[in-house]
C-alpha positions as CSV (number, residue, x, y, z in Angstrom):
1,X,20.4,-7.9,-11.6
2,X,19.9,-7.2,-7.9
3,X,22.8,-7.8,-5.6
4,X,22.5,-10.4,-2.9
5,X,24.0,-8.3,-0.1
6,X,21.7,-5.4,-1.1
7,X,18.6,-7.7,-0.8
8,X,19.8,-9.3,2.4
9,X,20.4,-5.9,4.0
10,X,17.2,-4.4,2.7
11,X,15.0,-7.2,4.2
12,X,17.0,-7.2,7.4
13,X,16.4,-3.5,8.0
14,X,12.7,-3.7,6.9
15,X,10.3,-6.2,8.3
16,X,7.2,-6.9,6.2
17,X,5.8,-10.0,7.7
18,X,6.2,-10.8,11.4
19,X,8.5,-13.9,11.9
20,X,8.6,-14.7,8.2
21,X,11.7,-15.3,6.0
22,X,12.1,-16.2,2.4
23,X,14.6,-16.7,-0.4
24,X,15.9,-14.0,-2.7
25,X,16.2,-13.7,-6.5
26,X,18.3,-11.4,-8.6
27,X,15.5,-10.7,-11.1
28,X,11.8,-10.5,-11.6
29,X,9.8,-13.2,-13.3
30,X,9.3,-12.8,-17.1
31,X,5.8,-13.6,-18.5
32,X,4.9,-13.7,-22.1
33,X,2.7,-10.9,-23.4
34,X,0.0,-13.6,-24.1
35,X,0.0,-14.7,-20.5
36,X,0.0,-11.0,-19.3
37,X,-3.0,-10.2,-21.5
38,X,-4.9,-13.2,-20.3
39,X,-4.3,-12.3,-16.7
40,X,-5.7,-8.8,-17.3
41,X,-8.9,-10.3,-18.8
42,X,-9.2,-12.9,-16.0
43,X,-9.4,-10.1,-13.4
44,X,-12.1,-8.2,-15.2
45,X,-14.1,-11.5,-15.6
46,X,-13.7,-12.2,-11.9
47,X,-15.2,-8.8,-10.9
48,X,-18.2,-9.6,-13.1
49,X,-18.4,-13.1,-11.6
50,X,-18.5,-11.6,-8.0
51,X,-21.3,-9.4,-9.1
52,X,-23.1,-12.5,-10.4
53,X,-22.5,-14.3,-7.1
54,X,-24.0,-11.3,-5.2
55,X,-27.1,-11.4,-7.4
56,X,-27.4,-15.2,-7.3
57,X,-27.4,-15.2,-3.5
58,X,-30.0,-12.4,-3.2
59,X,-32.3,-14.1,-5.7
60,X,-31.8,-17.5,-3.9
61,X,-32.5,-15.9,-0.5
62,X,-35.7,-14.3,-1.8
63,X,-36.9,-17.5,-3.6
64,X,-36.9,-15.6,-6.9
65,X,-36.2,-17.2,-10.3
66,X,-32.5,-16.6,-11.2
67,X,-33.4,-16.6,-15.0
68,X,-35.1,-14.0,-17.0
69,X,-37.4,-16.0,-19.2
70,X,-38.1,-19.2,-17.3
71,X,-38.4,-20.3,-13.7
72,X,-35.4,-21.6,-11.9
73,X,-35.5,-21.2,-8.1
74,X,-32.5,-22.3,-6.2
75,X,-32.9,-21.8,-2.4
76,X,-30.1,-24.3,-1.8
77,X,-27.5,-21.7,-2.9
78,X,-28.3,-19.3,0.0
79,X,-28.5,-22.3,2.3
80,X,-24.9,-23.2,1.4
81,X,-23.7,-19.7,1.9
82,X,-25.5,-19.2,5.2
83,X,-24.4,-22.4,6.9
84,X,-22.6,-21.7,10.2
85,X,-22.9,-17.9,10.0
86,X,-24.1,-16.0,13.1
87,X,-27.6,-14.5,12.7
88,X,-26.3,-11.0,13.5
89,X,-23.8,-11.1,10.6
90,X,-26.4,-12.5,8.2
91,X,-28.8,-9.7,9.2
92,X,-26.2,-7.1,8.5
93,X,-25.1,-8.6,5.2
94,X,-28.6,-8.6,3.9
95,X,-29.4,-4.9,4.7
96,X,-31.0,-3.3,1.7
97,X,-28.5,-0.5,1.3
98,X,-25.7,-3.0,1.1
99,X,-27.4,-4.9,-1.7
100,X,-25.0,-3.8,-4.5
101,X,-21.8,-3.7,-2.5
102,X,-19.0,-6.0,-3.6
103,X,-15.2,-6.2,-3.0
104,X,-13.2,-3.4,-4.6
105,X,-9.8,-5.1,-4.4
106,X,-9.1,-8.7,-5.3
107,X,-6.1,-10.9,-5.7
108,X,-6.2,-14.1,-7.5
109,X,-4.2,-17.4,-7.0
110,X,-3.2,-18.4,-10.5
111,X,-1.0,-21.5,-11.3
112,X,1.0,-21.8,-14.5
113,X,0.4,-25.3,-15.7
114,X,1.3,-27.2,-18.9
115,X,-2.4,-26.7,-20.0
116,X,-2.4,-23.0,-19.3
117,X,-3.5,-20.8,-16.4
118,X,-5.5,-22.3,-13.5
119,X,-7.5,-20.1,-11.2
120,X,-7.7,-21.7,-7.8
121,X,-8.9,-18.9,-5.6
122,X,-10.4,-15.4,-5.6
123,X,-9.1,-13.6,-2.5
124,X,-11.2,-10.6,-1.5
125,X,-9.2,-9.6,1.5
126,X,-5.8,-9.6,0.0
127,X,-2.6,-9.1,2.0
128,X,0.7,-8.3,0.4
129,X,-0.3,-5.0,-1.1
130,X,2.4,-3.1,0.8
131,X,5.0,-5.8,0.4
132,X,4.3,-6.1,-3.4
133,X,4.6,-2.4,-3.8
134,X,8.0,-2.4,-2.0
135,X,9.2,-5.3,-4.2
136,X,8.3,-3.3,-7.3
137,X,10.1,-0.3,-5.9
138,X,13.4,-2.1,-5.6
139,X,13.2,-4.2,-8.7
140,X,11.9,-1.5,-11.1
141,X,14.9,0.7,-10.1
142,X,17.2,-2.0,-11.6
143,X,15.0,-3.4,-14.4
144,X,12.8,-0.6,-15.4
145,X,9.2,-1.2,-16.6
146,X,7.4,-4.1,-15.0
147,X,3.8,-5.3,-15.1
148,X,2.3,-2.6,-12.9
149,X,4.5,-0.6,-10.6
150,X,5.0,0.5,-7.0
151,X,3.2,3.7,-7.7
152,X,0.3,2.0,-9.3
153,X,0.0,-0.3,-6.2
154,X,0.1,2.6,-3.8
155,X,-2.1,5.1,-5.7
156,X,-4.4,2.3,-6.9
157,X,-5.1,1.3,-3.3
158,X,-5.7,4.9,-2.2
159,X,-7.9,5.8,-5.1
160,X,-10.0,2.7,-4.8
161,X,-10.6,3.4,-1.1
162,X,-11.5,7.1,-1.6
163,X,-13.8,6.2,-4.5
164,X,-16.1,4.6,-1.9
165,X,-16.7,8.0,-0.2
166,X,-16.9,10.3,-3.3
167,X,-18.4,13.2,-1.3
168,X,-15.5,13.4,1.1
169,X,-12.6,15.7,0.5
170,X,-9.3,14.2,1.6
171,X,-11.0,11.4,3.5
172,X,-9.4,9.4,6.3
173,X,-8.6,5.9,5.2
174,X,-7.9,3.3,7.9
175,X,-6.4,-0.1,7.3
176,X,-7.9,-2.3,10.1
177,X,-5.5,-5.1,10.8
178,X,-6.8,-7.4,13.6
179,X,-4.7,-9.2,16.1
180,X,-5.5,-12.5,14.3
181,X,-3.9,-11.0,11.2
182,X,-0.9,-9.6,13.1
183,X,1.6,-11.2,10.7
184,X,0.7,-8.7,8.0
185,X,0.7,-5.5,10.2
186,X,4.3,-4.4,9.2
187,X,3.6,-4.4,5.5
188,X,0.3,-2.4,6.0
189,X,2.1,0.1,8.3
190,X,4.7,0.6,5.5
191,X,1.8,1.1,3.0
192,X,0.1,3.7,5.3
193,X,3.4,5.5,6.0
194,X,4.2,5.8,2.3
195,X,0.8,7.3,1.5
196,X,1.0,9.7,4.4
197,X,4.4,11.0,3.0
198,X,2.4,12.2,0.0
199,X,-0.2,14.0,2.2
200,X,-2.8,11.2,2.2
201,X,-4.6,10.5,5.5
202,X,-4.0,6.8,5.7
203,X,-3.4,4.9,8.9
204,X,-2.9,1.2,9.9
205,X,-4.9,0.6,13.1
206,X,-6.0,-2.4,15.2
207,X,-9.8,-2.4,15.2
208,X,-9.7,-2.9,19.0
209,X,-8.6,0.8,19.1
210,X,-11.7,2.1,17.4
211,X,-14.2,4.0,19.5
212,X,-17.6,5.6,18.9
213,X,-18.2,9.2,19.9
214,X,-20.6,11.9,18.7
215,X,-22.0,9.7,15.9
216,X,-18.5,9.0,14.5
217,X,-16.1,6.0,14.5
218,X,-12.7,7.3,15.7
219,X,-9.2,6.4,16.7
220,X,-6.2,8.1,18.3
221,X,-2.9,8.7,16.5
222,X,0.0,10.6,18.0
223,X,-2.4,12.3,20.6
224,X,-4.8,13.2,17.8
225,X,-8.4,12.0,17.8
226,X,-9.3,11.3,14.1
227,X,-12.7,10.5,12.5
228,X,-12.8,7.5,10.2
229,X,-14.3,7.8,6.7
230,X,-13.4,4.5,5.1
231,X,-11.9,1.2,6.3
232,X,-10.0,-1.4,4.4
233,X,-10.9,-4.5,6.4
234,X,-8.0,-6.9,6.8
235,X,-9.5,-9.6,8.9
236,X,-11.8,-12.6,8.1
237,X,-15.4,-12.4,9.1
238,X,-14.9,-15.5,11.1
239,X,-12.7,-13.4,13.4
240,X,-15.3,-10.7,13.9
241,X,-16.6,-12.3,17.1
242,X,-13.1,-12.0,18.7
243,X,-12.9,-8.2,18.0
244,X,-14.4,-6.3,21.0
245,X,-15.3,-3.3,18.9
246,X,-17.2,-5.3,16.2
247,X,-20.6,-4.1,17.4
248,X,-19.7,-0.4,17.1
249,X,-18.1,-1.1,13.8
250,X,-21.2,-2.7,12.4
251,X,-23.3,0.1,14.0
252,X,-21.3,2.8,12.2
253,X,-21.7,1.0,8.9
254,X,-25.4,0.5,9.3
255,X,-25.8,4.2,10.2
256,X,-23.8,5.0,7.0
257,X,-21.3,6.9,9.0
258,X,-18.4,4.9,7.7
259,X,-17.7,2.6,4.7
260,X,-15.9,-0.7,5.0
261,X,-14.4,-2.6,2.2
262,X,-14.7,-5.5,1.5
263,X,-18.2,-5.3,2.9
264,X,-19.2,-7.5,5.8
265,X,-20.8,-10.0,3.5
266,X,-19.6,-13.6,4.0
267,X,-20.6,-14.8,0.6
268,X,-17.4,-13.4,-0.9
269,X,-15.2,-15.3,1.5
270,X,-16.5,-18.7,0.5
271,X,-14.5,-20.9,-1.9
272,X,-17.7,-22.6,-2.8
273,X,-18.2,-19.7,-5.2
274,X,-16.0,-21.6,-7.7
275,X,-18.1,-24.7,-7.3
276,X,-21.2,-22.7,-8.1
277,X,-19.7,-21.6,-11.3
278,X,-19.4,-25.2,-12.5
279,X,-22.7,-26.4,-11.0
280,X,-24.9,-28.0,-13.7
281,X,-28.1,-26.3,-12.5
282,X,-26.5,-22.9,-12.8
283,X,-25.0,-23.0,-16.3
284,X,-27.9,-21.1,-17.9
285,X,-27.6,-18.4,-15.1
286,X,-23.9,-17.9,-15.7
287,X,-24.4,-17.7,-19.5
288,X,-27.1,-15.2,-19.0
289,X,-25.3,-13.1,-16.4
290,X,-21.7,-13.0,-17.7
291,X,-20.4,-11.6,-21.0
292,X,-19.9,-14.5,-23.4
293,X,-16.1,-14.0,-23.5
294,X,-15.9,-13.9,-19.7
295,X,-18.0,-17.0,-19.3
296,X,-15.7,-18.9,-21.8
297,X,-12.6,-17.5,-20.2
298,X,-13.6,-18.6,-16.6
299,X,-14.8,-21.9,-17.9
300,X,-11.3,-22.5,-19.2
301,X,-9.3,-21.4,-16.1
302,X,-11.4,-22.5,-13.1
303,X,-10.7,-26.1,-12.2
304,X,-13.7,-28.4,-11.8
305,X,-14.9,-27.8,-8.2
306,X,-17.7,-29.3,-6.1
307,X,-19.3,-28.8,-2.7
308,X,-19.1,-31.9,-0.4
309,X,-22.6,-32.4,0.9
310,X,-23.7,-35.3,3.0
311,X,-27.4,-34.9,2.1
312,X,-29.0,-38.2,0.9
313,X,-30.2,-37.7,-2.6
314,X,-32.1,-41.0,-3.3
315,X,-31.4,-44.3,-5.1
316,X,-31.9,-43.0,-8.7
317,X,-29.4,-40.1,-8.4
318,X,-25.6,-39.9,-8.8
319,X,-23.2,-37.5,-7.2
320,X,-22.6,-34.0,-8.6
321,X,-18.9,-34.5,-8.1
322,X,-15.8,-36.4,-9.4
323,X,-15.9,-39.7,-11.2
324,X,-13.7,-42.7,-10.8
325,X,-12.6,-44.4,-14.1
326,X,-15.4,-42.4,-15.9
327,X,-18.0,-43.9,-13.6
328,X,-20.4,-41.7,-11.6
329,X,-20.5,-42.1,-7.8
330,X,-23.5,-42.6,-5.6
331,X,-22.0,-41.2,-2.5
332,X,-18.9,-39.3,-1.2
333,X,-18.0,-42.3,0.8
334,X,-17.3,-44.1,-2.4
335,X,-14.6,-41.5,-3.2
336,X,-12.9,-42.5,0.1
337,X,-12.0,-45.8,-1.6
338,X,-10.4,-44.2,-4.7
339,X,-6.9,-45.3,-5.4
340,X,-4.1,-42.7,-5.3
341,X,-4.2,-42.5,-9.1
342,X,-7.9,-41.5,-9.0
343,X,-7.8,-38.9,-6.3
344,X,-5.9,-36.1,-7.9
345,X,-8.1,-33.6,-6.0
346,X,-7.7,-31.0,-3.2
347,X,-10.1,-30.9,-0.3
348,X,-10.3,-27.6,1.7
349,X,-12.7,-25.7,3.9
350,X,-14.9,-23.3,1.9
351,X,-14.7,-20.4,4.4
352,X,-15.7,-19.0,7.8
353,X,-13.3,-21.0,9.8
354,X,-10.0,-20.4,11.5
355,X,-8.3,-22.9,9.1
356,X,-10.0,-21.6,5.9
357,X,-7.2,-19.3,4.8
358,X,-3.8,-20.0,3.3
359,X,-2.9,-23.7,3.0
360,X,-4.1,-24.6,6.5
361,X,-7.0,-26.9,5.5
362,X,-5.7,-28.2,2.2
363,X,-5.4,-32.0,1.7
364,X,-4.1,-33.3,-1.7
365,X,-5.5,-36.7,-2.3
366,X,-2.7,-37.9,-4.5
367,X,-0.1,-36.9,-1.9
368,X,-1.6,-38.6,1.2
369,X,-2.4,-42.1,2.5
370,X,-5.8,-43.8,1.9
371,X,-6.5,-43.5,5.6
372,X,-5.9,-39.7,5.7
373,X,-7.9,-39.2,2.5
374,X,-10.9,-41.2,3.9
375,X,-10.7,-39.2,7.2
376,X,-10.8,-35.9,5.4
377,X,-13.9,-36.9,3.4
378,X,-15.5,-38.0,6.7
379,X,-14.5,-34.7,8.3
380,X,-16.1,-32.8,5.5
381,X,-19.3,-34.8,5.7
382,X,-19.5,-34.5,9.4
383,X,-19.2,-30.7,9.3
384,X,-21.1,-29.9,6.1
385,X,-23.9,-28.2,8.0
386,X,-21.6,-25.9,9.9
387,X,-18.9,-25.0,7.3
388,X,-19.0,-26.7,3.9
389,X,-15.9,-28.2,2.3
390,X,-15.1,-28.2,-1.4
391,X,-13.2,-30.6,-3.5
392,X,-11.3,-29.3,-6.6
393,X,-9.3,-30.8,-9.4
394,X,-5.6,-30.4,-8.6
395,X,-3.8,-28.6,-11.3
396,X,-0.1,-29.3,-11.1
397,X,2.1,-26.2,-11.8
398,X,4.6,-26.7,-14.5
399,X,8.3,-26.7,-13.8
400,X,10.2,-23.6,-14.7
401,X,13.8,-22.3,-14.2
402,X,14.5,-19.0,-12.6
403,X,17.7,-17.8,-10.8
404,X,17.7,-17.8,-7.0
405,X,20.3,-16.8,-4.4
406,X,21.6,-19.5,-2.1
407,X,22.3,-18.6,1.5
408,X,26.0,-18.0,0.5
409,X,25.0,-15.5,-2.2
410,X,25.7,-18.0,-5.0
411,X,23.2,-18.1,-7.9
412,X,21.5,-21.4,-8.5
413,X,18.9,-22.4,-11.2
414,X,17.0,-25.3,-9.7
415,X,13.5,-26.4,-11.1
416,X,10.7,-24.3,-9.5
417,X,7.0,-24.0,-9.7
418,X,5.1,-20.7,-9.7
419,X,2.0,-19.2,-8.3
420,X,1.0,-15.8,-9.6
421,X,-1.0,-13.3,-7.5
422,X,-2.2,-10.4,-9.6
423,X,-3.8,-7.5,-7.7
424,X,-6.8,-5.7,-9.3
425,X,-8.3,-2.6,-8.0
426,X,-11.6,-1.0,-8.9
427,X,-12.0,2.8,-9.0
428,X,-15.7,3.3,-9.6
429,X,-16.2,1.1,-12.8
430,X,-12.6,1.2,-13.9
431,X,-10.7,-2.0,-13.2
432,X,-6.9,-2.0,-13.2
433,X,-4.2,-4.6,-12.9
434,X,-1.7,-2.9,-10.5
435,X,0.9,-5.6,-10.1
436,X,1.7,-9.3,-10.0
437,X,3.4,-11.0,-7.1
438,X,5.1,-14.3,-8.1
439,X,5.7,-17.0,-5.4
440,X,8.3,-19.5,-6.5
441,X,8.8,-22.8,-4.6
442,X,11.0,-25.8,-5.2
443,X,9.7,-28.2,-7.7
444,X,9.2,-31.0,-5.1
445,X,6.6,-28.9,-3.3
446,X,3.1,-29.9,-4.4
447,X,1.2,-26.9,-2.8
448,X,2.7,-23.4,-3.4
449,X,2.4,-20.9,-0.5
450,X,4.6,-18.5,1.5
451,X,6.9,-21.1,3.1
452,X,10.5,-20.2,4.2
453,X,11.9,-21.8,1.0
454,X,9.7,-19.7,-1.2
455,X,10.8,-16.7,-3.2
456,X,8.7,-13.6,-3.8
457,X,9.3,-11.4,-6.8
458,X,7.4,-9.1,-9.1
459,X,6.6,-9.9,-12.7
460,X,7.6,-8.3,-16.1
461,X,6.4,-8.9,-19.6
462,X,8.8,-10.3,-22.2
463,X,7.7,-7.5,-24.5
464,X,9.1,-4.9,-22.0
């Protein structure tokens, strides 16, 4: 059991997130071996799913059939993905040599519910890598073997990045943290420092400090001018327009002088990917594209999700969306009139927007007034051509009990709800689960995120 004073002193001396505080716990979160095994499989399925999204978009963009043995052309898929994106970014994302590039590191948002695991988001630009590694470092000293380890988080990150430039010996890896993502800079600086201690050339740099010289993207560090080989991008593509060096960054990628991961392809940052998995027109595609076990697994864990689209679809059609009392709807406006009991759904911006990350754009229908609910649906319909919104079944996390420290150092065991964020890293074709960060919030909180009353801890298996 970790001592309260030790935890308090540790996180007073080390800052991982700018201006953020949280609660402490004396122990990691125990997960059953069945849950642990399922989480490993979900990650592997999600990498295959992202490959499928990549192919689906390209076929849609080219007006090609997405099926092997019959014609099914879906230009509307690319239309959804391209809405609101700058032409320059779309041109870059569709360059031929980037055709097969997909994210190499993902973090999932998984909720533990009474019905099982619910997958609510696939994060392709995950923060928390350094922070999670450090948490593992201090908890594994006390508890021993956990699910993953500090070393696996550190070495996994490095090996994933250098696998993207296999012909480079001891390549320079830069973690590009923009000013808009400043909150996360301390944890990424810690990550880079830890890897440099073992002789790895890893640096955390603001992209504004990149410069282009002699056909190389460079930066300065302790009076040294250093060439960049590979960049871990920690900024949303929506923020690309605010980064003054974005043009030279894109130029260096297009000249194949530097590799950036995740690639500058906005399709992977859209939450509407989960809605496409459930779309009735695409079921044959997913069954054809995914391994059978992965299709069935994702079908069981991804909550029903739909894209809110204000397009008029005629008098003989019904909405591809939620139902009310088992009755199909003819318009999204009808959903505005749903009673609190019938609106157990979350509305959020799909992506490419300043409020599209974290819990900033989330509205839970069963937890707001009729007026607010109706206004959010109207907002989604008014903006659907610029940045689509999605609506997703709300899966309530189950109540659990786990020891926490109060501010006095006393241990309490109040009801909590948990979100699990497993980190998966791909080294060539090998996919590894490197660690799981659990976020615990008081049971009265409907949406789990990194609030000041939250607790962050690593996870262990009950078999360990």
